[in-house]
KOLTI-374352 format. One record per residue (C-alpha): residue in three letters; x, y, z negated. Coordinates in Angstrom, 3 decimals, padded with zeros to 6 digits, always signed. Example, Ala and Ser with C-alpha at 12.3 -4.5 7.8 and 13.67 -1.06 7.14 Angstrom:
! KOLTI-374352
site type ALA, east +012.300, north -004.500, up -007.800 $
site type SER, east +013.670, north -001.060, up -007.140 $
END
This chain:
! KOLTI-374352
site type MET, east +006.876, north -092.261, up -048.471 $
site type GLU, east +005.150, north -089.351, up -049.121 $
site type PRO, east +006.801, north -086.640, up -050.884 $
site type GLU, east +006.302, north -085.683, up -054.577 $
site type VAL, east +004.357, north -082.561, up -054.500 $
site type LEU, east +005.251, north -079.748, up -057.250 $
site type GLN, east +002.294, north -077.549, up -057.859 $
site type VAL, east +003.232, north -074.201, up -058.971 $
site type LYS, east +000.497, north -072.355, up -061.288 $
site type PRO, east -000.371, north -068.576, up -060.442 $
site type MET, east +001.627, north -067.326, up -063.631 $
site type ASP, east +004.684, north -069.041, up -062.816 $
site type MET, east +004.149, north -068.017, up -059.089 $
site type LEU, east +003.943, north -064.279, up -060.470 $
site type SER, east +007.128, north -064.949, up -062.427 $
site type MET, east +009.022, north -066.600, up -059.874 $
site type ALA, east +008.276, north -063.584, up -057.240 $
site type VAL, east +009.363, north -060.925, up -059.366 $
site type ILE, east +013.032, north -062.879, up -059.592 $
site type VAL, east +012.931, north -063.017, up -055.772 $
site type LEU, east +012.633, north -059.346, up -055.590 $
site type PHE, east +015.169, north -058.694, up -057.821 $
site type VAL, east +017.288, north -060.849, up -055.745 $
site type GLY, east +016.097, north -059.351, up -052.824 $
site type VAL, east +016.917, north -055.959, up -054.071 $
site type TYR, east +020.322, north -057.016, up -054.805 $
site type LEU, east +021.711, north -058.649, up -051.795 $
site type ASN, east +019.750, north -055.636, up -049.582 $
site type ASP, east +021.872, north -052.990, up -051.619 $
site type ARG, east +025.002, north -054.867, up -051.390 $
site type ILE, east +024.825, north -056.169, up -047.643 $
site type HIS, east +024.475, north -053.026, up -045.476 $
site type PHE, east +023.277, north -054.870, up -042.499 $
site type LEU, east +020.199, north -055.587, up -044.391 $
site type LYS, east +019.790, north -052.320, up -045.805 $
site type ASP, east +020.525, north -050.283, up -043.012 $
site type ASN, east +018.072, north -052.296, up -040.807 $
site type TYR, east +015.153, north -051.644, up -043.471 $
site type ILE, east +014.961, north -055.423, up -044.136 $
site type PRO, east +012.347, north -055.715, up -046.745 $
site type PRO, east +013.541, north -057.156, up -050.029 $
site type ALA, east +010.714, north -059.537, up -050.051 $
site type VAL, east +011.840, north -061.145, up -046.685 $
site type THR, east +015.436, north -061.246, up -048.013 $
site type GLY, east +014.681, north -062.979, up -051.181 $
site type GLY, east +011.575, north -065.110, up -050.085 $
site type LEU, east +013.419, north -066.449, up -047.158 $
site type LEU, east +016.206, north -067.354, up -049.438 $
site type PHE, east +013.553, north -068.908, up -051.806 $
site type ALA, east +012.325, north -070.842, up -048.810 $
site type ILE, east +015.278, north -072.271, up -048.191 $
site type GLY, east +015.656, north -073.953, up -051.485 $
site type THR, east +012.134, north -075.038, up -051.436 $
site type MET, east +013.158, north -076.596, up -048.079 $
site type ALA, east +016.540, north -078.429, up -049.611 $
site type LEU, east +014.064, north -080.119, up -051.906 $
site type TYR, east +012.123, north -081.144, up -049.574 $
site type ASN, east +014.862, north -082.905, up -047.364 $
site type PHE, east +017.231, north -084.058, up -050.059 $
site type ALA, east +015.038, north -084.636, up -053.258 $
site type ASP, east +011.887, north -085.480, up -051.444 $
site type VAL, east +009.665, north -082.922, up -053.223 $
site type GLN, east +007.128, north -080.620, up -051.670 $
site type VAL, east +006.586, north -077.177, up -053.479 $
site type GLU, east +002.849, north -076.095, up -053.331 $
site type PHE, east +001.805, north -072.617, up -054.585 $
site type ASP, east -001.571, north -071.564, up -056.037 $
site type MET, east -002.302, north -068.400, up -054.253 $
site type ARG, east -004.953, north -066.795, up -055.749 $
site type MET, east -002.511, north -064.361, up -057.489 $
site type ARG, east -001.286, north -063.405, up -054.139 $
site type ASP, east -004.849, north -063.050, up -052.878 $
site type LEU, east -005.526, north -061.004, up -055.598 $
site type LEU, east -002.732, north -058.407, up -054.869 $
site type LEU, east -003.544, north -058.144, up -051.226 $
site type LEU, east -007.168, north -056.835, up -052.367 $
site type VAL, east -005.122, north -054.484, up -054.797 $
site type PHE, east -002.930, north -053.247, up -052.382 $
site type PHE, east -005.440, north -052.483, up -049.645 $
site type SER, east -007.510, north -050.639, up -052.112 $
site type THR, east -004.869, north -048.233, up -053.100 $
site type VAL, east -004.445, north -047.817, up -048.871 $
site type GLY, east -008.652, north -046.769, up -049.090 $
site type LEU, east -007.842, north -044.803, up -052.339 $
site type SER, east -005.543, north -042.693, up -050.389 $
site type ALA, east -007.662, north -041.823, up -047.278 $
site type ARG, east -009.317, north -039.031, up -046.672 $
site type ILE, east -012.202, north -038.291, up -044.256 $
site type SER, east -009.881, north -035.904, up -041.971 $
site type THR, east -007.393, north -038.886, up -041.905 $
site type LEU, east -009.847, north -041.355, up -040.896 $
site type ALA, east -011.242, north -039.222, up -038.234 $
site type ALA, east -007.576, north -038.298, up -036.822 $
site type GLY, east -006.963, north -042.445, up -036.950 $
site type GLY, east -010.021, north -043.178, up -034.812 $
site type LYS, east -008.360, north -042.774, up -031.561 $
site type ALA, east -005.259, north -044.369, up -032.374 $
site type LEU, east -007.099, north -047.418, up -033.565 $
site type PHE, east -008.778, north -047.803, up -030.088 $
site type VAL, east -005.936, north -047.292, up -028.175 $
site type LEU, east -003.781, north -049.745, up -030.647 $
site type ALA, east -006.403, north -052.439, up -029.891 $
site type LEU, east -006.229, north -051.950, up -025.967 $
site type THR, east -002.155, north -052.147, up -026.250 $
site type ALA, east -002.441, north -055.486, up -028.353 $
site type GLY, east -004.766, north -056.996, up -025.443 $
site type VAL, east -002.157, north -056.089, up -022.823 $
site type PHE, east +000.622, north -057.604, up -025.230 $
site type LEU, east -001.102, north -060.902, up -025.807 $
site type PHE, east -001.457, north -061.249, up -022.134 $
site type LEU, east +002.155, north -060.768, up -021.578 $
site type GLN, east +003.129, north -063.283, up -024.687 $
site type ASN, east +001.177, north -065.962, up -023.251 $
site type ALA, east +002.626, north -065.649, up -019.763 $
site type VAL, east +006.138, north -065.841, up -021.020 $
site type GLY, east +004.884, north -068.776, up -023.084 $
site type VAL, east +003.483, north -070.720, up -020.004 $
site type GLY, east +006.364, north -069.648, up -018.004 $
site type LEU, east +008.657, north -071.272, up -020.221 $
site type ALA, east +006.843, north -074.547, up -020.454 $
site type MET, east +006.877, north -074.586, up -016.770 $
site type ALA, east +010.753, north -073.816, up -016.670 $
site type PHE, east +010.980, north -076.828, up -019.106 $
site type GLY, east +008.779, north -079.249, up -017.034 $
site type ALA, east +006.241, north -079.471, up -019.482 $
site type HIS, east +002.105, north -079.202, up -019.675 $
site type PRO, east +001.609, north -075.463, up -018.968 $
site type ALA, east -001.026, north -075.825, up -022.132 $
site type TYR, east +002.081, north -076.200, up -024.350 $
site type GLY, east +003.073, north -072.817, up -023.246 $
site type LEU, east -000.113, north -071.354, up -025.035 $
site type MET, east +000.981, north -073.202, up -028.327 $
site type ALA, east +004.572, north -071.036, up -027.653 $
site type GLY, east +002.582, north -067.886, up -027.227 $
site type SER, east -000.266, north -066.022, up -029.117 $
site type VAL, east -002.003, north -069.166, up -030.377 $
site type ALA, east +000.989, north -069.407, up -032.799 $
site type PHE, east +002.772, north -065.969, up -032.794 $
site type ALA, east -000.084, north -063.571, up -032.593 $
site type GLY, east -002.514, north -066.155, up -034.297 $
site type GLY, east -000.756, north -067.398, up -036.967 $
site type HIS, east -000.790, north -070.687, up -038.739 $
site type GLY, east -004.739, north -070.531, up -038.999 $
site type THR, east -004.945, north -069.947, up -035.165 $
site type ALA, east -002.510, north -072.581, up -034.211 $
site type ILE, east -004.077, north -075.335, up -036.527 $
site type ALA, east -007.531, north -074.440, up -034.799 $
site type TRP, east -006.162, north -074.676, up -030.861 $
site type GLY, east -003.958, north -077.262, up -031.371 $
site type GLU, east -006.615, north -079.708, up -033.085 $
site type ALA, east -008.640, north -078.911, up -029.999 $
site type ALA, east -005.332, north -079.235, up -027.751 $
site type GLU, east -004.705, north -082.626, up -029.180 $
site type ARG, east -008.356, north -084.019, up -028.476 $
site type ALA, east -007.890, north -082.841, up -025.067 $
site type GLY, east -005.089, north -085.343, up -024.760 $
site type LEU, east -002.171, north -082.471, up -025.325 $
site type GLU, east +000.254, north -084.797, up -027.960 $
site type GLY, east +001.736, north -082.912, up -030.718 $
site type ALA, east +000.303, north -079.326, up -030.481 $
site type SER, east -000.771, north -078.934, up -033.767 $
site type GLY, east +002.730, north -079.630, up -035.257 $
site type LEU, east +004.122, north -077.517, up -032.431 $
site type GLY, east +001.825, north -074.561, up -032.678 $
site type LEU, east +002.561, north -074.719, up -036.942 $
site type ALA, east +006.653, north -074.386, up -036.382 $
site type PHE, east +006.519, north -071.574, up -034.008 $
site type ALA, east +003.778, north -070.246, up -036.375 $
site type THR, east +006.399, north -070.407, up -039.318 $
site type PHE, east +009.373, north -069.097, up -036.772 $
site type GLY, east +007.160, north -066.316, up -036.077 $
site type LEU, east +006.604, north -065.054, up -039.530 $
site type VAL, east +010.514, north -065.160, up -040.209 $
site type SER, east +011.406, north -063.713, up -036.980 $
site type GLY, east +008.520, north -060.926, up -037.186 $
site type GLY, east +009.819, north -059.658, up -040.602 $
site type LEU, east +013.682, north -059.604, up -039.288 $
site type VAL, east +012.988, north -057.659, up -036.308 $
site type GLY, east +010.670, north -054.813, up -037.453 $
site type GLY, east +013.623, north -053.171, up -039.239 $
site type PRO, east +015.757, north -052.868, up -036.335 $
site type ILE, east +013.076, north -051.558, up -034.061 $
site type ALA, east +012.272, north -048.882, up -036.587 $
site type LYS, east +016.018, north -047.834, up -036.982 $
site type ARG, east +016.421, north -048.026, up -033.045 $
site type LEU, east +013.677, north -045.612, up -032.312 $
site type MET, east +014.356, north -043.063, up -035.392 $
site type ASP, east +018.196, north -042.743, up -034.587 $
site type ARG, east +017.563, north -042.486, up -030.635 $
site type ASN, east +014.704, north -040.089, up -030.887 $
site type GLY, east +016.038, north -037.955, up -033.776 $
site type ILE, east +012.804, north -038.536, up -035.749 $
site type THR, east +012.695, north -038.000, up -039.684 $
site type GLY, east +009.711, north -039.006, up -042.143 $
site type PRO, east +008.014, north -036.571, up -044.247 $
site type GLY, east +010.023, north -037.438, up -046.917 $
site type LEU, east +009.450, north -038.996, up -050.540 $
site type GLY, east +009.729, north -035.421, up -052.519 $
site type ALA, east +006.253, north -034.639, up -051.432 $
site type ALA, east +004.800, north -037.618, up -053.489 $
site type GLU, east +007.401, north -037.953, up -056.230 $
site type PRO, east +006.091, north -035.068, up -058.323 $
site type GLU, east +003.036, north -035.932, up -058.512 $
site type ALA, east +003.987, north -039.275, up -059.491 $
site type GLU, east +005.900, north -038.014, up -062.374 $
site type ALA, east +003.733, north -035.302, up -063.367 $
site type ASP, east +000.824, north -038.190, up -063.968 $
site type LEU, east +003.203, north -039.739, up -066.383 $
site type GLN, east +004.350, north -036.701, up -068.383 $
site type GLY, east +002.511, north -035.250, up -071.231 $
site type PRO, east +001.377, north -036.649, up -074.652 $
site type GLN, east +001.101, north -040.552, up -074.663 $
site type ASP, east -002.890, north -040.286, up -074.998 $
site type ASP, east -002.662, north -038.070, up -071.355 $
site type TRP, east -000.626, north -040.634, up -069.326 $
site type LEU, east -002.583, north -043.731, up -071.386 $
site type LEU, east -005.868, north -042.440, up -069.874 $
site type THR, east -004.303, north -041.375, up -066.147 $
site type VAL, east -003.208, north -045.412, up -065.839 $
site type LEU, east -006.395, north -046.705, up -067.484 $
site type GLY, east -007.934, north -044.871, up -065.317 $
site type ALA, east -006.246, north -045.864, up -062.076 $
site type LEU, east -006.648, north -049.509, up -063.135 $
site type LEU, east -010.283, north -049.019, up -063.768 $
site type ILE, east -010.898, north -047.414, up -060.096 $
site type LEU, east -008.809, north -050.021, up -058.549 $
site type ALA, east -010.959, north -052.980, up -060.645 $
site type LEU, east -013.925, north -051.246, up -059.329 $
site type CYS, east -012.519, north -051.458, up -055.521 $
site type VAL, east -011.881, north -054.954, up -055.798 $
site type SER, east -014.597, north -056.224, up -057.618 $
site type VAL, east -017.629, north -054.067, up -055.752 $
site type GLY, east -015.850, north -055.136, up -052.449 $
site type ASP, east -016.267, north -058.770, up -052.951 $
site type LEU, east -019.849, north -058.258, up -053.780 $
site type VAL, east -020.256, north -055.902, up -050.796 $
site type ASN, east -018.289, north -059.098, up -049.149 $
site type ARG, east -020.822, north -061.491, up -050.515 $
site type ALA, east -023.593, north -059.629, up -049.255 $
site type LEU, east -022.223, north -059.210, up -045.679 $
site type ALA, east -021.610, north -062.848, up -045.355 $
site type GLY, east -025.220, north -063.609, up -046.703 $
site type GLY, east -026.293, north -061.564, up -043.702 $
site type GLY, east -023.914, north -063.820, up -041.412 $
site type LEU, east -021.332, north -060.941, up -041.271 $
site type ARG, east -017.732, north -062.537, up -042.505 $
site type LEU, east -015.119, north -059.875, up -043.215 $
site type PRO, east -011.625, north -060.289, up -044.682 $
site type GLY, east -011.626, north -059.409, up -048.565 $
site type PHE, east -009.283, north -056.948, up -048.362 $
site type LEU, east -011.196, north -054.880, up -045.973 $
site type THR, east -014.038, north -054.379, up -047.870 $
site type SER, east -011.904, north -053.381, up -050.686 $
site type MET, east -010.451, north -050.931, up -048.577 $
site type PHE, east -013.597, north -049.467, up -047.483 $
site type VAL, east -014.774, north -049.144, up -050.946 $
site type GLY, east -011.710, north -047.311, up -051.918 $
site type ILE, east -012.092, north -044.652, up -049.201 $
site type VAL, east -015.912, north -044.229, up -050.179 $
site type ILE, east -014.745, north -043.621, up -053.769 $
site type THR, east -011.862, north -041.145, up -053.302 $
site type ASN, east -013.837, north -038.984, up -050.805 $
site type ILE, east -016.644, north -039.114, up -053.669 $
site type PHE, east -014.041, north -037.453, up -055.716 $
site type ASP, east -013.035, north -034.957, up -053.692 $
site type TRP, east -016.498, north -033.882, up -052.822 $
site type PHE, east -017.076, north -033.288, up -056.634 $
site type GLY, east -013.867, north -031.162, up -056.501 $
site type ARG, east -011.923, north -034.172, up -059.041 $
site type PRO, east -009.408, north -035.807, up -056.747 $
site type LEU, east -007.704, north -038.678, up -058.027 $
site type HIS, east -004.153, north -038.902, up -059.512 $
site type GLY, east -002.362, north -040.303, up -056.265 $
site type GLY, east +000.686, north -040.865, up -057.641 $
site type THR, east -000.286, north -043.320, up -060.254 $
site type ILE, east -002.316, north -045.323, up -057.865 $
site type ASP, east +000.513, north -045.357, up -055.429 $
site type LYS, east +002.924, north -046.965, up -057.627 $
site type PHE, east +000.077, north -049.681, up -058.842 $
site type GLY, east -000.173, north -050.326, up -054.785 $
site type THR, east +003.842, north -050.369, up -054.323 $
site type VAL, east +003.861, north -053.399, up -056.976 $
site type ALA, east +001.531, north -055.341, up -055.689 $
site type LEU, east +002.671, north -055.091, up -051.828 $
site type HIS, east +005.975, north -055.950, up -053.000 $
site type VAL, east +004.898, north -058.914, up -055.313 $
site type PHE, east +002.257, north -060.131, up -052.339 $
site type LEU, east +004.996, north -060.132, up -049.941 $
site type ALA, east +007.222, north -061.837, up -051.873 $
site type MET, east +004.906, north -064.599, up -052.953 $
site type SER, east +004.002, north -065.218, up -048.907 $
site type MET, east +007.647, north -065.447, up -047.941 $
site type MET, east +008.132, north -067.980, up -050.388 $
site type ALA, east +005.149, north -070.157, up -049.524 $
site type ILE, east +006.719, north -070.521, up -046.084 $
site type GLN, east +007.226, north -074.358, up -045.187 $
site type LEU, east +010.505, north -073.911, up -043.390 $
site type TRP, east +010.950, north -077.821, up -042.829 $
site type THR, east +008.535, north -077.723, up -040.303 $
site type LEU, east +010.994, north -076.103, up -038.181 $
site type GLY, east +013.360, north -079.133, up -037.667 $
site type SER, east +011.699, north -081.149, up -035.106 $
site type ALA, east +011.274, north -078.662, up -032.327 $
site type ALA, east +014.293, north -076.310, up -033.495 $
site type ARG, east +016.083, north -076.440, up -030.012 $
site type ALA, east +012.732, north -075.430, up -027.814 $
site type MET, east +011.802, north -072.879, up -030.537 $
site type ALA, east +015.528, north -071.435, up -030.042 $
site type VAL, east +014.860, north -070.618, up -026.460 $
site type VAL, east +010.976, north -069.643, up -026.748 $
site type LEU, east +011.969, north -067.362, up -029.875 $
site type PHE, east +014.800, north -065.488, up -027.975 $
site type PHE, east +012.213, north -064.460, up -025.088 $
site type GLN, east +009.353, north -063.549, up -027.479 $
site type VAL, east +011.512, north -061.537, up -029.703 $
site type LEU, east +013.046, north -059.764, up -026.370 $
site type LEU, east +009.537, north -059.451, up -025.345 $
site type MET, east +007.937, north -058.227, up -028.575 $
site type THR, east +011.173, north -055.720, up -029.314 $
site type GLY, east +010.953, north -054.056, up -025.805 $
site type PHE, east +007.239, north -053.529, up -025.852 $
site type ALA, east +007.554, north -051.982, up -029.482 $
site type ILE, east +010.184, north -049.555, up -028.342 $
site type TYR, east +008.881, north -048.646, up -024.609 $
site type VAL, east +005.288, north -049.065, up -024.988 $
site type VAL, east +003.569, north -048.972, up -028.360 $
site type TYR, east +005.945, north -046.112, up -029.692 $
site type ARG, east +005.206, north -044.139, up -026.432 $
site type ILE, east +001.669, north -044.673, up -026.164 $
site type MET, east +001.088, north -043.872, up -029.976 $
site type GLY, east +002.242, north -040.557, up -030.111 $
site type ARG, east +006.521, north -040.507, up -029.976 $
site type ASP, east +006.330, north -039.299, up -033.805 $
site type TYR, east +006.845, north -040.858, up -037.059 $
site type ASP, east +003.376, north -042.308, up -037.368 $
site type ALA, east +004.511, north -043.919, up -034.226 $
site type VAL, east +007.762, north -045.481, up -035.409 $
site type VAL, east +005.918, north -047.127, up -038.423 $
site type MET, east +003.261, north -048.305, up -036.291 $
site type SER, east +005.666, north -049.973, up -033.665 $
site type THR, east +007.483, north -051.811, up -036.473 $
site type GLY, east +004.070, north -052.949, up -037.979 $
site type PHE, east +003.117, north -054.219, up -034.639 $
site type ALA, east +006.420, north -055.870, up -034.344 $
site type GLY, east +005.194, north -057.964, up -037.386 $
site type LEU, east +001.792, north -058.396, up -036.325 $
site type GLY, east +002.787, north -059.697, up -032.602 $
site type LEU, east +005.290, north -061.971, up -034.048 $
site type GLY, east +003.804, north -062.951, up -037.439 $
site type ALA, east +000.787, north -062.063, up -039.338 $
site type THR, east -000.679, north -059.084, up -041.015 $
site type PRO, east +001.568, north -059.335, up -044.170 $
site type VAL, east +004.557, north -059.322, up -042.357 $
site type ALA, east +003.315, north -056.007, up -040.250 $
site type ILE, east +002.625, north -054.576, up -043.684 $
site type ALA, east +006.374, north -055.385, up -045.158 $
site type ASN, east +007.926, north -053.893, up -042.016 $
site type MET, east +006.124, north -050.592, up -042.443 $
site type ASN, east +006.558, north -050.438, up -046.060 $
site type ALA, east +010.514, north -050.884, up -045.631 $
site type VAL, east +010.263, north -047.815, up -043.523 $
site type THR, east +007.681, north -045.626, up -045.198 $
site type GLY, east +009.834, north -046.800, up -048.500 $
site type ARG, east +012.606, north -044.669, up -047.318 $
site type TYR, east +011.370, north -041.804, up -045.351 $
site type GLY, east +008.053, north -041.214, up -046.790 $
site type PRO, east +004.045, north -042.152, up -046.275 $
site type SER, east +002.238, north -042.831, up -042.854 $
site type THR, east -001.443, north -043.418, up -044.023 $
site type LYS, east -002.439, north -043.470, up -040.590 $
site type ALA, east -000.391, north -046.476, up -039.571 $
site type PHE, east -001.400, north -047.834, up -042.748 $
site type LEU, east -005.165, north -047.903, up -042.069 $
site type VAL, east -004.709, north -048.605, up -038.129 $
site type VAL, east -002.117, north -051.603, up -038.270 $
site type PRO, east -004.516, north -053.773, up -040.662 $
site type LEU, east -007.479, north -052.867, up -039.078 $
site type VAL, east -006.073, north -054.084, up -035.644 $
site type GLY, east -004.715, north -057.259, up -037.340 $
site type ALA, east -008.086, north -057.956, up -039.165 $
site type PHE, east -010.810, north -057.525, up -036.433 $
site type PHE, east -009.222, north -057.098, up -033.050 $
site type ILE, east -006.540, north -059.338, up -032.901 $
site type ASP, east -008.504, north -062.453, up -033.465 $
site type LEU, east -011.266, north -061.459, up -030.811 $
site type LEU, east -008.633, north -060.521, up -028.152 $
site type ASN, east -006.924, north -063.661, up -028.712 $
site type ALA, east -009.583, north -065.699, up -028.246 $
site type GLY, east -010.273, north -064.098, up -025.191 $
site type THR, east -006.823, north -064.134, up -023.933 $
site type ILE, east -006.318, north -067.935, up -024.642 $
site type ASN, east -009.823, north -068.506, up -022.830 $
site type PHE, east -008.633, north -066.511, up -019.601 $
site type PHE, east -005.603, north -068.681, up -019.557 $
site type ILE, east -006.829, north -071.988, up -020.003 $
site type SER, east -009.319, north -071.019, up -017.063 $
site type LEU, east -006.509, north -069.896, up -014.839 $
site type MET, east -004.675, north -073.379, up -015.498 $
site type LYS, east -008.026, north -075.421, up -015.019 $
site type ARG, east -007.924, north -073.667, up -011.366 $
site type PHE, east -004.830, north -073.295, up -010.423 $
site type LEU, east -002.346, north -075.482, up -012.178 $
site type LEU, east -003.704, north -078.402, up -013.689 $
END
């Protein structure tokens, strides 16, 4: 019998997400392990909420489904603020880092699949199942798991889609839990300190001081700029799609923000960064809470034992790679730490998990504009392309030597 579906509307989900964030902040403040390892409040509260929806599914036969339009809009708002914080000089400095991190991601995808295929063969399973336990599900996420899983089932690999979705779900959770400890280890062991929050806070406070009309105009101006980034970004996205080039919506909103902030700088009228940053912080936290709330944990049950072994080795690989490869290649500085923790979320979960990890670190030690530009771009453009090539490479190897 099909479970009863409980549909949650956007405004109801928004209210739930804010409550989830309060719960996450409360628990993080009182559980030292969560606070000391930079676990994002959205992960803490969202995972607890997801456990509740799993209990409803298992014991009351009720499946909670969310209307995600509000979440998707918040993602556009957040990346608009990322673009609005980017100056030409910062972008020029990040160009080389983007290229290097993309190449590093390609190496990691190869290793991730090698571990997956090796484990499948060790368990006596078809080696193709190893790809579902590798970059198909972890770095690829749910969309890639569905696409490749259906293709694998048509080729005779029974249960590939369900297995891939289960691994992808587990990857989202583990990616959000492992990033913080990686950052803590890197900063403690190497004596790294961030730029601090103090430099940004005075500007933010100054934006909201003075007569009511002054700060009201500042807030309304920031809202207008953000609305322009989202709406113009959508127009650009649709125009590009009409020409055959499809880009993630958040990417065009971010690019519009980059153009706007540099135009204002060129005319000698810089934007009120403090107010815009506050909008971005709120949008990000609520977006991440919504993303974690929507995870369907009950998809993990059928493969829990095998997943525990696979997850152990994939997390071990990801942790070692982030600490000993990504951190060193990206410069051994604070930006490298933030990119390492973001890479952990990207390699095990998805771009939102990477953002959550980075935000948890920068929220305590200060901003890293370079990391917030480079890691999402790698996740948006390069991961899927590199992943497709790596998967096909392993398939050709299996056809030639293993099958």
